[in-house]
mmCIF entry with sequence, helices, sheets and N, C-alpha, C, O atoms, coordinates in Angstrom:
data_MODEL
# 
_entry.id   MODEL 
# 
_entity.id                         1 
_entity.type                       polymer 
_entity.pdbx_number_of_molecules   1 
# 
_entity_poly.entity_id                      1 
_entity_poly.type                           'polypeptide(L)' 
_entity_poly.nstd_linkage                   no 
_entity_poly.nstd_monomer                   no 
_entity_poly.pdbx_seq_one_letter_code       MCFICSQDYNNNDVLCQLSRCGHVFHSDCVGKQLHSKQTYCPFCRTPVFAGLSHV 
_entity_poly.pdbx_seq_one_letter_code_can   MCFICSQDYNNNDVLCQLSRCGHVFHSDCVGKQLHSKQTYCPFCRTPVFAGLSHV 
_entity_poly.pdbx_strand_id                 A 
# 
loop_
_entity_poly_seq.entity_id 
_entity_poly_seq.num 
_entity_poly_seq.mon_id 
_entity_poly_seq.hetero 
1 1  MET n 
1 2  CYS n 
1 3  PHE n 
1 4  ILE n 
1 5  CYS n 
1 6  SER n 
1 7  GLN n 
1 8  ASP n 
1 9  TYR n 
1 10 ASN n 
1 11 ASN n 
1 12 ASN n 
1 13 ASP n 
1 14 VAL n 
1 15 LEU n 
1 16 CYS n 
1 17 GLN n 
1 18 LEU n 
1 19 SER n 
1 20 ARG n 
1 21 CYS n 
1 22 GLY n 
1 23 HIS n 
1 24 VAL n 
1 25 PHE n 
1 26 HIS n 
1 27 SER n 
1 28 ASP n 
1 29 CYS n 
1 30 VAL n 
1 31 GLY n 
1 32 LYS n 
1 33 GLN n 
1 34 LEU n 
1 35 HIS n 
1 36 SER n 
1 37 LYS n 
1 38 GLN n 
1 39 THR n 
1 40 TYR n 
1 41 CYS n 
1 42 PRO n 
1 43 PHE n 
1 44 CYS n 
1 45 ARG n 
1 46 THR n 
1 47 PRO n 
1 48 VAL n 
1 49 PHE n 
1 50 ALA n 
1 51 GLY n 
1 52 LEU n 
1 53 SER n 
1 54 HIS n 
1 55 VAL n 
# 
_struct_asym.id          A 
_struct_asym.entity_id   1 
# 
_struct_conf.conf_type_id            HELX_P 
_struct_conf.id                      HELX_P1 
_struct_conf.pdbx_PDB_helix_id       AA1 
_struct_conf.beg_label_comp_id       SER 
_struct_conf.beg_label_asym_id       A 
_struct_conf.beg_label_seq_id        27 
_struct_conf.pdbx_beg_PDB_ins_code   ? 
_struct_conf.end_label_comp_id       HIS 
_struct_conf.end_label_asym_id       A 
_struct_conf.end_label_seq_id        35 
_struct_conf.pdbx_end_PDB_ins_code   ? 
_struct_conf.beg_auth_comp_id        SER 
_struct_conf.beg_auth_asym_id        A 
_struct_conf.beg_auth_seq_id         27 
_struct_conf.end_auth_comp_id        HIS 
_struct_conf.end_auth_asym_id        A 
_struct_conf.end_auth_seq_id         35 
_struct_conf.pdbx_PDB_helix_class    1 
_struct_conf.details                 ? 
_struct_conf.pdbx_PDB_helix_length   9 
# 
_struct_conf_type.id          HELX_P 
_struct_conf_type.criteria    ? 
_struct_conf_type.reference   ? 
# 
_struct_sheet.id               AA1 
_struct_sheet.type             ? 
_struct_sheet.number_strands   2 
_struct_sheet.details          ? 
# 
_struct_sheet_order.sheet_id     AA1 
_struct_sheet_order.range_id_1   1 
_struct_sheet_order.range_id_2   2 
_struct_sheet_order.offset       ? 
_struct_sheet_order.sense        anti-parallel 
# 
loop_
_struct_sheet_range.sheet_id 
_struct_sheet_range.id 
_struct_sheet_range.beg_label_comp_id 
_struct_sheet_range.beg_label_asym_id 
_struct_sheet_range.beg_label_seq_id 
_struct_sheet_range.pdbx_beg_PDB_ins_code 
_struct_sheet_range.end_label_comp_id 
_struct_sheet_range.end_label_asym_id 
_struct_sheet_range.end_label_seq_id 
_struct_sheet_range.pdbx_end_PDB_ins_code 
_struct_sheet_range.beg_auth_comp_id 
_struct_sheet_range.beg_auth_asym_id 
_struct_sheet_range.beg_auth_seq_id 
_struct_sheet_range.end_auth_comp_id 
_struct_sheet_range.end_auth_asym_id 
_struct_sheet_range.end_auth_seq_id 
AA1 1 LEU A 15 ? GLN A 17 ? LEU A 15 GLN A 17 
AA1 2 VAL A 24 ? HIS A 26 ? VAL A 24 HIS A 26 
# 
loop_
_atom_site.group_PDB 
_atom_site.id 
_atom_site.type_symbol 
_atom_site.label_atom_id 
_atom_site.label_alt_id 
_atom_site.label_comp_id 
_atom_site.label_asym_id 
_atom_site.label_entity_id 
_atom_site.label_seq_id 
_atom_site.pdbx_PDB_ins_code 
_atom_site.Cartn_x 
_atom_site.Cartn_y 
_atom_site.Cartn_z 
_atom_site.occupancy 
_atom_site.B_iso_or_equiv 
_atom_site.pdbx_formal_charge 
_atom_site.auth_seq_id 
_atom_site.auth_comp_id 
_atom_site.auth_asym_id 
_atom_site.auth_atom_id 
_atom_site.pdbx_PDB_model_num 
ATOM 1   N N  . MET A 1 1  ? -67.934 21.236 16.298 1.00 0.00 ? 1  MET A N  1 
ATOM 2   C CA . MET A 1 1  ? -69.239 21.050 16.890 1.00 0.00 ? 1  MET A CA 1 
ATOM 3   C C  . MET A 1 1  ? -69.247 21.646 18.301 1.00 0.00 ? 1  MET A C  1 
ATOM 4   O O  . MET A 1 1  ? -68.305 21.461 19.072 1.00 0.00 ? 1  MET A O  1 
ATOM 5   N N  . CYS A 1 2  ? -70.301 22.345 18.617 1.00 0.00 ? 2  CYS A N  1 
ATOM 6   C CA . CYS A 1 2  ? -70.485 22.923 19.951 1.00 0.00 ? 2  CYS A CA 1 
ATOM 7   C C  . CYS A 1 2  ? -70.872 21.807 20.921 1.00 0.00 ? 2  CYS A C  1 
ATOM 8   O O  . CYS A 1 2  ? -71.866 21.113 20.706 1.00 0.00 ? 2  CYS A O  1 
ATOM 9   N N  . PHE A 1 3  ? -70.103 21.637 21.968 1.00 0.00 ? 3  PHE A N  1 
ATOM 10  C CA . PHE A 1 3  ? -70.341 20.588 22.957 1.00 0.00 ? 3  PHE A CA 1 
ATOM 11  C C  . PHE A 1 3  ? -71.639 20.817 23.731 1.00 0.00 ? 3  PHE A C  1 
ATOM 12  O O  . PHE A 1 3  ? -72.235 19.862 24.230 1.00 0.00 ? 3  PHE A O  1 
ATOM 13  N N  . ILE A 1 4  ? -72.080 22.063 23.834 1.00 0.00 ? 4  ILE A N  1 
ATOM 14  C CA . ILE A 1 4  ? -73.283 22.377 24.607 1.00 0.00 ? 4  ILE A CA 1 
ATOM 15  C C  . ILE A 1 4  ? -74.550 22.022 23.837 1.00 0.00 ? 4  ILE A C  1 
ATOM 16  O O  . ILE A 1 4  ? -75.434 21.357 24.377 1.00 0.00 ? 4  ILE A O  1 
ATOM 17  N N  . CYS A 1 5  ? -74.649 22.462 22.573 1.00 0.00 ? 5  CYS A N  1 
ATOM 18  C CA . CYS A 1 5  ? -75.876 22.237 21.796 1.00 0.00 ? 5  CYS A CA 1 
ATOM 19  C C  . CYS A 1 5  ? -75.744 21.116 20.766 1.00 0.00 ? 5  CYS A C  1 
ATOM 20  O O  . CYS A 1 5  ? -76.736 20.724 20.151 1.00 0.00 ? 5  CYS A O  1 
ATOM 21  N N  . SER A 1 6  ? -74.550 20.606 20.572 1.00 0.00 ? 6  SER A N  1 
ATOM 22  C CA . SER A 1 6  ? -74.271 19.506 19.630 1.00 0.00 ? 6  SER A CA 1 
ATOM 23  C C  . SER A 1 6  ? -74.523 19.887 18.168 1.00 0.00 ? 6  SER A C  1 
ATOM 24  O O  . SER A 1 6  ? -74.756 19.017 17.329 1.00 0.00 ? 6  SER A O  1 
ATOM 25  N N  . GLN A 1 7  ? -74.475 21.179 17.868 1.00 0.00 ? 7  GLN A N  1 
ATOM 26  C CA . GLN A 1 7  ? -74.652 21.644 16.491 1.00 0.00 ? 7  GLN A CA 1 
ATOM 27  C C  . GLN A 1 7  ? -73.290 21.994 15.891 1.00 0.00 ? 7  GLN A C  1 
ATOM 28  O O  . GLN A 1 7  ? -72.402 22.482 16.589 1.00 0.00 ? 7  GLN A O  1 
ATOM 29  N N  . ASP A 1 8  ? -73.137 21.738 14.592 1.00 0.00 ? 8  ASP A N  1 
ATOM 30  C CA . ASP A 1 8  ? -71.905 22.110 13.902 1.00 0.00 ? 8  ASP A CA 1 
ATOM 31  C C  . ASP A 1 8  ? -71.802 23.622 13.808 1.00 0.00 ? 8  ASP A C  1 
ATOM 32  O O  . ASP A 1 8  ? -72.814 24.322 13.764 1.00 0.00 ? 8  ASP A O  1 
ATOM 33  N N  . TYR A 1 9  ? -70.569 24.123 13.778 1.00 0.00 ? 9  TYR A N  1 
ATOM 34  C CA . TYR A 1 9  ? -70.341 25.551 13.592 1.00 0.00 ? 9  TYR A CA 1 
ATOM 35  C C  . TYR A 1 9  ? -70.547 25.905 12.130 1.00 0.00 ? 9  TYR A C  1 
ATOM 36  O O  . TYR A 1 9  ? -70.167 25.142 11.241 1.00 0.00 ? 9  TYR A O  1 
ATOM 37  N N  . ASN A 1 10 ? -71.151 27.063 11.880 1.00 0.00 ? 10 ASN A N  1 
ATOM 38  C CA . ASN A 1 10 ? -71.332 27.604 10.532 1.00 0.00 ? 10 ASN A CA 1 
ATOM 39  C C  . ASN A 1 10 ? -70.479 28.850 10.395 1.00 0.00 ? 10 ASN A C  1 
ATOM 40  O O  . ASN A 1 10 ? -70.033 29.418 11.392 1.00 0.00 ? 10 ASN A O  1 
ATOM 41  N N  . ASN A 1 11 ? -70.254 29.275 9.167  1.00 0.00 ? 11 ASN A N  1 
ATOM 42  C CA . ASN A 1 11 ? -69.398 30.435 8.904  1.00 0.00 ? 11 ASN A CA 1 
ATOM 43  C C  . ASN A 1 11 ? -69.880 31.709 9.590  1.00 0.00 ? 11 ASN A C  1 
ATOM 44  O O  . ASN A 1 11 ? -69.060 32.541 9.978  1.00 0.00 ? 11 ASN A O  1 
ATOM 45  N N  . ASN A 1 12 ? -71.178 31.878 9.747  1.00 0.00 ? 12 ASN A N  1 
ATOM 46  C CA . ASN A 1 12 ? -71.704 33.125 10.315 1.00 0.00 ? 12 ASN A CA 1 
ATOM 47  C C  . ASN A 1 12 ? -71.969 33.030 11.821 1.00 0.00 ? 12 ASN A C  1 
ATOM 48  O O  . ASN A 1 12 ? -72.498 33.981 12.396 1.00 0.00 ? 12 ASN A O  1 
ATOM 49  N N  . ASP A 1 13 ? -71.624 31.930 12.473 1.00 0.00 ? 13 ASP A N  1 
ATOM 50  C CA . ASP A 1 13 ? -71.824 31.778 13.909 1.00 0.00 ? 13 ASP A CA 1 
ATOM 51  C C  . ASP A 1 13 ? -70.849 32.645 14.698 1.00 0.00 ? 13 ASP A C  1 
ATOM 52  O O  . ASP A 1 13 ? -69.703 32.836 14.291 1.00 0.00 ? 13 ASP A O  1 
ATOM 53  N N  . VAL A 1 14 ? -71.313 33.165 15.825 1.00 0.00 ? 14 VAL A N  1 
ATOM 54  C CA . VAL A 1 14 ? -70.457 33.894 16.742 1.00 0.00 ? 14 VAL A CA 1 
ATOM 55  C C  . VAL A 1 14 ? -69.975 32.886 17.784 1.00 0.00 ? 14 VAL A C  1 
ATOM 56  O O  . VAL A 1 14 ? -70.777 32.267 18.484 1.00 0.00 ? 14 VAL A O  1 
ATOM 57  N N  . LEU A 1 15 ? -68.663 32.732 17.875 1.00 0.00 ? 15 LEU A N  1 
ATOM 58  C CA . LEU A 1 15 ? -68.075 31.739 18.765 1.00 0.00 ? 15 LEU A CA 1 
ATOM 59  C C  . LEU A 1 15 ? -67.365 32.410 19.926 1.00 0.00 ? 15 LEU A C  1 
ATOM 60  O O  . LEU A 1 15 ? -66.988 33.579 19.853 1.00 0.00 ? 15 LEU A O  1 
ATOM 61  N N  . CYS A 1 16 ? -67.191 31.657 20.987 1.00 0.00 ? 16 CYS A N  1 
ATOM 62  C CA . CYS A 1 16 ? -66.496 32.137 22.176 1.00 0.00 ? 16 CYS A CA 1 
ATOM 63  C C  . CYS A 1 16 ? -65.470 31.084 22.579 1.00 0.00 ? 16 CYS A C  1 
ATOM 64  O O  . CYS A 1 16 ? -65.800 29.911 22.751 1.00 0.00 ? 16 CYS A O  1 
ATOM 65  N N  . GLN A 1 17 ? -64.217 31.522 22.726 1.00 0.00 ? 17 GLN A N  1 
ATOM 66  C CA . GLN A 1 17 ? -63.171 30.621 23.193 1.00 0.00 ? 17 GLN A CA 1 
ATOM 67  C C  . GLN A 1 17 ? -62.856 30.969 24.639 1.00 0.00 ? 17 GLN A C  1 
ATOM 68  O O  . GLN A 1 17 ? -62.525 32.111 24.955 1.00 0.00 ? 17 GLN A O  1 
ATOM 69  N N  . LEU A 1 18 ? -62.961 29.982 25.509 1.00 0.00 ? 18 LEU A N  1 
ATOM 70  C CA . LEU A 1 18 ? -62.656 30.202 26.919 1.00 0.00 ? 18 LEU A CA 1 
ATOM 71  C C  . LEU A 1 18 ? -61.144 30.333 27.079 1.00 0.00 ? 18 LEU A C  1 
ATOM 72  O O  . LEU A 1 18 ? -60.382 29.506 26.579 1.00 0.00 ? 18 LEU A O  1 
ATOM 73  N N  . SER A 1 19 ? -60.729 31.365 27.770 1.00 0.00 ? 19 SER A N  1 
ATOM 74  C CA . SER A 1 19 ? -59.296 31.683 27.825 1.00 0.00 ? 19 SER A CA 1 
ATOM 75  C C  . SER A 1 19 ? -58.486 30.710 28.669 1.00 0.00 ? 19 SER A C  1 
ATOM 76  O O  . SER A 1 19 ? -57.314 30.479 28.372 1.00 0.00 ? 19 SER A O  1 
ATOM 77  N N  . ARG A 1 20 ? -59.066 30.140 29.700 1.00 0.00 ? 20 ARG A N  1 
ATOM 78  C CA . ARG A 1 20 ? -58.286 29.275 30.591 1.00 0.00 ? 20 ARG A CA 1 
ATOM 79  C C  . ARG A 1 20 ? -58.040 27.891 30.007 1.00 0.00 ? 20 ARG A C  1 
ATOM 80  O O  . ARG A 1 20 ? -56.981 27.310 30.244 1.00 0.00 ? 20 ARG A O  1 
ATOM 81  N N  . CYS A 1 21 ? -58.997 27.344 29.244 1.00 0.00 ? 21 CYS A N  1 
ATOM 82  C CA . CYS A 1 21 ? -58.827 25.992 28.702 1.00 0.00 ? 21 CYS A CA 1 
ATOM 83  C C  . CYS A 1 21 ? -58.752 25.967 27.181 1.00 0.00 ? 21 CYS A C  1 
ATOM 84  O O  . CYS A 1 21 ? -58.261 24.996 26.605 1.00 0.00 ? 21 CYS A O  1 
ATOM 85  N N  . GLY A 1 22 ? -59.232 27.021 26.521 1.00 0.00 ? 22 GLY A N  1 
ATOM 86  C CA . GLY A 1 22 ? -59.156 27.110 25.068 1.00 0.00 ? 22 GLY A CA 1 
ATOM 87  C C  . GLY A 1 22 ? -60.298 26.454 24.312 1.00 0.00 ? 22 GLY A C  1 
ATOM 88  O O  . GLY A 1 22 ? -60.298 26.469 23.081 1.00 0.00 ? 22 GLY A O  1 
ATOM 89  N N  . HIS A 1 23 ? -61.276 25.877 25.011 1.00 0.00 ? 23 HIS A N  1 
ATOM 90  C CA . HIS A 1 23 ? -62.399 25.255 24.315 1.00 0.00 ? 23 HIS A CA 1 
ATOM 91  C C  . HIS A 1 23 ? -63.309 26.310 23.708 1.00 0.00 ? 23 HIS A C  1 
ATOM 92  O O  . HIS A 1 23 ? -63.450 27.409 24.244 1.00 0.00 ? 23 HIS A O  1 
ATOM 93  N N  . VAL A 1 24 ? -63.926 25.965 22.581 1.00 0.00 ? 24 VAL A N  1 
ATOM 94  C CA . VAL A 1 24 ? -64.742 26.903 21.810 1.00 0.00 ? 24 VAL A CA 1 
ATOM 95  C C  . VAL A 1 24 ? -66.191 26.423 21.791 1.00 0.00 ? 24 VAL A C  1 
ATOM 96  O O  . VAL A 1 24 ? -66.468 25.234 21.630 1.00 0.00 ? 24 VAL A O  1 
ATOM 97  N N  . PHE A 1 25 ? -67.110 27.377 21.961 1.00 0.00 ? 25 PHE A N  1 
ATOM 98  C CA . PHE A 1 25 ? -68.543 27.093 21.947 1.00 0.00 ? 25 PHE A CA 1 
ATOM 99  C C  . PHE A 1 25 ? -69.247 28.225 21.216 1.00 0.00 ? 25 PHE A C  1 
ATOM 100 O O  . PHE A 1 25 ? -68.660 29.281 20.984 1.00 0.00 ? 25 PHE A O  1 
ATOM 101 N N  . HIS A 1 26 ? -70.523 28.002 20.848 1.00 0.00 ? 26 HIS A N  1 
ATOM 102 C CA . HIS A 1 26 ? -71.333 29.115 20.362 1.00 0.00 ? 26 HIS A CA 1 
ATOM 103 C C  . HIS A 1 26 ? -71.423 30.136 21.500 1.00 0.00 ? 26 HIS A C  1 
ATOM 104 O O  . HIS A 1 26 ? -71.591 29.764 22.661 1.00 0.00 ? 26 HIS A O  1 
ATOM 105 N N  . SER A 1 27 ? -71.311 31.398 21.168 1.00 0.00 ? 27 SER A N  1 
ATOM 106 C CA . SER A 1 27 ? -71.360 32.457 22.178 1.00 0.00 ? 27 SER A CA 1 
ATOM 107 C C  . SER A 1 27 ? -72.670 32.415 22.963 1.00 0.00 ? 27 SER A C  1 
ATOM 108 O O  . SER A 1 27 ? -72.657 32.559 24.186 1.00 0.00 ? 27 SER A O  1 
ATOM 109 N N  . ASP A 1 28 ? -73.792 32.220 22.284 1.00 0.00 ? 28 ASP A N  1 
ATOM 110 C CA . ASP A 1 28 ? -75.085 32.157 22.964 1.00 0.00 ? 28 ASP A CA 1 
ATOM 111 C C  . ASP A 1 28 ? -75.157 30.976 23.926 1.00 0.00 ? 28 ASP A C  1 
ATOM 112 O O  . ASP A 1 28 ? -75.698 31.100 25.025 1.00 0.00 ? 28 ASP A O  1 
ATOM 113 N N  . CYS A 1 29 ? -74.617 29.839 23.520 1.00 0.00 ? 29 CYS A N  1 
ATOM 114 C CA . CYS A 1 29 ? -74.664 28.638 24.363 1.00 0.00 ? 29 CYS A CA 1 
ATOM 115 C C  . CYS A 1 29 ? -73.872 28.829 25.651 1.00 0.00 ? 29 CYS A C  1 
ATOM 116 O O  . CYS A 1 29 ? -74.379 28.549 26.738 1.00 0.00 ? 29 CYS A O  1 
ATOM 117 N N  . VAL A 1 30 ? -72.651 29.296 25.538 1.00 0.00 ? 30 VAL A N  1 
ATOM 118 C CA . VAL A 1 30 ? -71.822 29.461 26.734 1.00 0.00 ? 30 VAL A CA 1 
ATOM 119 C C  . VAL A 1 30 ? -72.329 30.636 27.570 1.00 0.00 ? 30 VAL A C  1 
ATOM 120 O O  . VAL A 1 30 ? -72.206 30.622 28.795 1.00 0.00 ? 30 VAL A O  1 
ATOM 121 N N  . GLY A 1 31 ? -72.894 31.649 26.920 1.00 0.00 ? 31 GLY A N  1 
ATOM 122 C CA . GLY A 1 31 ? -73.466 32.781 27.655 1.00 0.00 ? 31 GLY A CA 1 
ATOM 123 C C  . GLY A 1 31 ? -74.629 32.351 28.532 1.00 0.00 ? 31 GLY A C  1 
ATOM 124 O O  . GLY A 1 31 ? -74.734 32.780 29.680 1.00 0.00 ? 31 GLY A O  1 
ATOM 125 N N  . LYS A 1 32 ? -75.505 31.502 27.997 1.00 0.00 ? 32 LYS A N  1 
ATOM 126 C CA . LYS A 1 32 ? -76.633 30.996 28.784 1.00 0.00 ? 32 LYS A CA 1 
ATOM 127 C C  . LYS A 1 32 ? -76.125 30.185 29.970 1.00 0.00 ? 32 LYS A C  1 
ATOM 128 O O  . LYS A 1 32 ? -76.687 30.262 31.063 1.00 0.00 ? 32 LYS A O  1 
ATOM 129 N N  . GLN A 1 33 ? -75.077 29.416 29.762 1.00 0.00 ? 33 GLN A N  1 
ATOM 130 C CA . GLN A 1 33 ? -74.519 28.613 30.842 1.00 0.00 ? 33 GLN A CA 1 
ATOM 131 C C  . GLN A 1 33 ? -73.964 29.509 31.945 1.00 0.00 ? 33 GLN A C  1 
ATOM 132 O O  . GLN A 1 33 ? -74.208 29.266 33.127 1.00 0.00 ? 33 GLN A O  1 
ATOM 133 N N  . LEU A 1 34 ? -73.218 30.543 31.560 1.00 0.00 ? 34 LEU A N  1 
ATOM 134 C CA . LEU A 1 34 ? -72.641 31.444 32.559 1.00 0.00 ? 34 LEU A CA 1 
ATOM 135 C C  . LEU A 1 34 ? -73.721 32.216 33.304 1.00 0.00 ? 34 LEU A C  1 
ATOM 136 O O  . LEU A 1 34 ? -73.578 32.475 34.499 1.00 0.00 ? 34 LEU A O  1 
ATOM 137 N N  . HIS A 1 35 ? -74.797 32.586 32.622 1.00 0.00 ? 35 HIS A N  1 
ATOM 138 C CA . HIS A 1 35 ? -75.896 33.294 33.283 1.00 0.00 ? 35 HIS A CA 1 
ATOM 139 C C  . HIS A 1 35 ? -76.644 32.396 34.253 1.00 0.00 ? 35 HIS A C  1 
ATOM 140 O O  . HIS A 1 35 ? -77.298 32.881 35.176 1.00 0.00 ? 35 HIS A O  1 
ATOM 141 N N  . SER A 1 36 ? -76.551 31.086 34.045 1.00 0.00 ? 36 SER A N  1 
ATOM 142 C CA . SER A 1 36 ? -77.213 30.165 34.978 1.00 0.00 ? 36 SER A CA 1 
ATOM 143 C C  . SER A 1 36 ? -76.275 29.762 36.109 1.00 0.00 ? 36 SER A C  1 
ATOM 144 O O  . SER A 1 36 ? -76.532 28.801 36.834 1.00 0.00 ? 36 SER A O  1 
ATOM 145 N N  . LYS A 1 37 ? -75.185 30.510 36.250 1.00 0.00 ? 37 LYS A N  1 
ATOM 146 C CA . LYS A 1 37 ? -74.215 30.360 37.345 1.00 0.00 ? 37 LYS A CA 1 
ATOM 147 C C  . LYS A 1 37 ? -73.370 29.086 37.261 1.00 0.00 ? 37 LYS A C  1 
ATOM 148 O O  . LYS A 1 37 ? -72.801 28.656 38.264 1.00 0.00 ? 37 LYS A O  1 
ATOM 149 N N  . GLN A 1 38 ? -73.285 28.489 36.088 1.00 0.00 ? 38 GLN A N  1 
ATOM 150 C CA . GLN A 1 38 ? -72.366 27.366 35.877 1.00 0.00 ? 38 GLN A CA 1 
ATOM 151 C C  . GLN A 1 38 ? -71.083 27.973 35.337 1.00 0.00 ? 38 GLN A C  1 
ATOM 152 O O  . GLN A 1 38 ? -70.966 28.211 34.135 1.00 0.00 ? 38 GLN A O  1 
ATOM 153 N N  . THR A 1 39 ? -70.126 28.223 36.211 1.00 0.00 ? 39 THR A N  1 
ATOM 154 C CA . THR A 1 39 ? -68.939 29.006 35.864 1.00 0.00 ? 39 THR A CA 1 
ATOM 155 C C  . THR A 1 39 ? -67.728 28.137 35.564 1.00 0.00 ? 39 THR A C  1 
ATOM 156 O O  . THR A 1 39 ? -66.606 28.462 35.952 1.00 0.00 ? 39 THR A O  1 
ATOM 157 N N  . TYR A 1 40 ? -67.963 27.038 34.874 1.00 0.00 ? 40 TYR A N  1 
ATOM 158 C CA . TYR A 1 40 ? -66.871 26.154 34.478 1.00 0.00 ? 40 TYR A CA 1 
ATOM 159 C C  . TYR A 1 40 ? -67.075 25.736 33.028 1.00 0.00 ? 40 TYR A C  1 
ATOM 160 O O  . TYR A 1 40 ? -68.187 25.815 32.506 1.00 0.00 ? 40 TYR A O  1 
ATOM 161 N N  . CYS A 1 41 ? -66.020 25.299 32.388 1.00 0.00 ? 41 CYS A N  1 
ATOM 162 C CA . CYS A 1 41 ? -66.105 24.817 31.016 1.00 0.00 ? 41 CYS A CA 1 
ATOM 163 C C  . CYS A 1 41 ? -66.975 23.558 31.000 1.00 0.00 ? 41 CYS A C  1 
ATOM 164 O O  . CYS A 1 41 ? -66.735 22.632 31.774 1.00 0.00 ? 41 CYS A O  1 
ATOM 165 N N  . PRO A 1 42 ? -67.983 23.517 30.124 1.00 0.00 ? 42 PRO A N  1 
ATOM 166 C CA . PRO A 1 42 ? -68.850 22.347 30.085 1.00 0.00 ? 42 PRO A CA 1 
ATOM 167 C C  . PRO A 1 42 ? -68.151 21.095 29.536 1.00 0.00 ? 42 PRO A C  1 
ATOM 168 O O  . PRO A 1 42 ? -68.664 19.985 29.680 1.00 0.00 ? 42 PRO A O  1 
ATOM 169 N N  . PHE A 1 43 ? -67.008 21.272 28.921 1.00 0.00 ? 43 PHE A N  1 
ATOM 170 C CA . PHE A 1 43 ? -66.274 20.133 28.368 1.00 0.00 ? 43 PHE A CA 1 
ATOM 171 C C  . PHE A 1 43 ? -65.277 19.554 29.366 1.00 0.00 ? 43 PHE A C  1 
ATOM 172 O O  . PHE A 1 43 ? -65.271 18.348 29.614 1.00 0.00 ? 43 PHE A O  1 
ATOM 173 N N  . CYS A 1 44 ? -64.432 20.415 29.939 1.00 0.00 ? 44 CYS A N  1 
ATOM 174 C CA . CYS A 1 44 ? -63.351 19.917 30.805 1.00 0.00 ? 44 CYS A CA 1 
ATOM 175 C C  . CYS A 1 44 ? -63.508 20.324 32.272 1.00 0.00 ? 44 CYS A C  1 
ATOM 176 O O  . CYS A 1 44 ? -62.722 19.903 33.121 1.00 0.00 ? 44 CYS A O  1 
ATOM 177 N N  . ARG A 1 45 ? -64.519 21.139 32.569 1.00 0.00 ? 45 ARG A N  1 
ATOM 178 C CA . ARG A 1 45 ? -64.839 21.583 33.930 1.00 0.00 ? 45 ARG A CA 1 
ATOM 179 C C  . ARG A 1 45 ? -63.786 22.506 34.550 1.00 0.00 ? 45 ARG A C  1 
ATOM 180 O O  . ARG A 1 45 ? -63.749 22.671 35.769 1.00 0.00 ? 45 ARG A O  1 
ATOM 181 N N  . THR A 1 46 ? -62.937 23.104 33.724 1.00 0.00 ? 46 THR A N  1 
ATOM 182 C CA . THR A 1 46 ? -61.993 24.107 34.214 1.00 0.00 ? 46 THR A CA 1 
ATOM 183 C C  . THR A 1 46 ? -62.776 25.367 34.580 1.00 0.00 ? 46 THR A C  1 
ATOM 184 O O  . THR A 1 46 ? -63.629 25.796 33.802 1.00 0.00 ? 46 THR A O  1 
ATOM 185 N N  . PRO A 1 47 ? -62.512 25.975 35.742 1.00 0.00 ? 47 PRO A N  1 
ATOM 186 C CA . PRO A 1 47 ? -63.201 27.221 36.104 1.00 0.00 ? 47 PRO A CA 1 
ATOM 187 C C  . PRO A 1 47 ? -62.965 28.295 35.036 1.00 0.00 ? 47 PRO A C  1 
ATOM 188 O O  . PRO A 1 47 ? -61.853 28.451 34.531 1.00 0.00 ? 47 PRO A O  1 
ATOM 189 N N  . VAL A 1 48 ? -64.013 29.019 34.708 1.00 0.00 ? 48 VAL A N  1 
ATOM 190 C CA . VAL A 1 48 ? -63.912 30.067 33.687 1.00 0.00 ? 48 VAL A CA 1 
ATOM 191 C C  . VAL A 1 48 ? -63.199 31.287 34.247 1.00 0.00 ? 48 VAL A C  1 
ATOM 192 O O  . VAL A 1 48 ? -62.449 31.949 33.530 1.00 0.00 ? 48 VAL A O  1 
ATOM 193 N N  . PHE A 1 49 ? -63.422 31.590 35.514 1.00 0.00 ? 49 PHE A N  1 
ATOM 194 C CA . PHE A 1 49 ? -62.852 32.776 36.122 1.00 0.00 ? 49 PHE A CA 1 
ATOM 195 C C  . PHE A 1 49 ? -61.729 32.396 37.070 1.00 0.00 ? 49 PHE A C  1 
ATOM 196 O O  . PHE A 1 49 ? -61.811 31.373 37.750 1.00 0.00 ? 49 PHE A O  1 
ATOM 197 N N  . ALA A 1 50 ? -60.694 33.199 37.123 1.00 0.00 ? 50 ALA A N  1 
ATOM 198 C CA . ALA A 1 50 ? -59.553 32.939 38.005 1.00 0.00 ? 50 ALA A CA 1 
ATOM 199 C C  . ALA A 1 50 ? -60.001 32.923 39.459 1.00 0.00 ? 50 ALA A C  1 
ATOM 200 O O  . ALA A 1 50 ? -60.876 33.691 39.858 1.00 0.00 ? 50 ALA A O  1 
ATOM 201 N N  . GLY A 1 51 ? -59.403 32.058 40.232 1.00 0.00 ? 51 GLY A N  1 
ATOM 202 C CA . GLY A 1 51 ? -59.682 32.003 41.647 1.00 0.00 ? 51 GLY A CA 1 
ATOM 203 C C  . GLY A 1 51 ? -60.806 31.063 42.040 1.00 0.00 ? 51 GLY A C  1 
ATOM 204 O O  . GLY A 1 51 ? -61.039 30.857 43.230 1.00 0.00 ? 51 GLY A O  1 
ATOM 205 N N  . LEU A 1 52 ? -61.512 30.483 41.068 1.00 0.00 ? 52 LEU A N  1 
ATOM 206 C CA . LEU A 1 52 ? -62.587 29.550 41.392 1.00 0.00 ? 52 LEU A CA 1 
ATOM 207 C C  . LEU A 1 52 ? -62.062 28.134 41.371 1.00 0.00 ? 52 LEU A C  1 
ATOM 208 O O  . LEU A 1 52 ? -61.213 27.799 40.545 1.00 0.00 ? 52 LEU A O  1 
ATOM 209 N N  . SER A 1 53 ? -62.541 27.323 42.242 1.00 0.00 ? 53 SER A N  1 
ATOM 210 C CA . SER A 1 53 ? -62.142 25.918 42.235 1.00 0.00 ? 53 SER A CA 1 
ATOM 211 C C  . SER A 1 53 ? -63.155 25.114 41.420 1.00 0.00 ? 53 SER A C  1 
ATOM 212 O O  . SER A 1 53 ? -64.228 25.617 41.088 1.00 0.00 ? 53 SER A O  1 
ATOM 213 N N  . HIS A 1 54 ? -62.812 23.870 41.099 1.00 0.00 ? 54 HIS A N  1 
ATOM 214 C CA . HIS A 1 54 ? -63.718 23.013 40.349 1.00 0.00 ? 54 HIS A CA 1 
ATOM 215 C C  . HIS A 1 54 ? -64.994 22.793 41.145 1.00 0.00 ? 54 HIS A C  1 
ATOM 216 O O  . HIS A 1 54 ? -64.963 22.630 42.365 1.00 0.00 ? 54 HIS A O  1 
ATOM 217 N N  . VAL A 1 55 ? -66.111 22.790 40.437 1.00 0.00 ? 55 VAL A N  1 
ATOM 218 C CA . VAL A 1 55 ? -67.417 22.607 41.084 1.00 0.00 ? 55 VAL A CA 1 
ATOM 219 C C  . VAL A 1 55 ? -67.819 21.159 40.996 1.00 0.00 ? 55 VAL A C  1 
ATOM 220 O O  . VAL A 1 55 ? -68.887 20.784 41.478 1.00 0.00 ? 55 VAL A O  1 
# 
């Protein structure tokens, strides 16, 4: 289940795994979050990009 939209994953969904923490989300969901300048994992709050501190 995607933590952002609370929808189950389907076979044809495009998923994105964050490299620093390993959590997986729908690509569209995490993309919208990153475009809104929320640059941390919505589940564990680990910064998505190196060098950023927790917000």
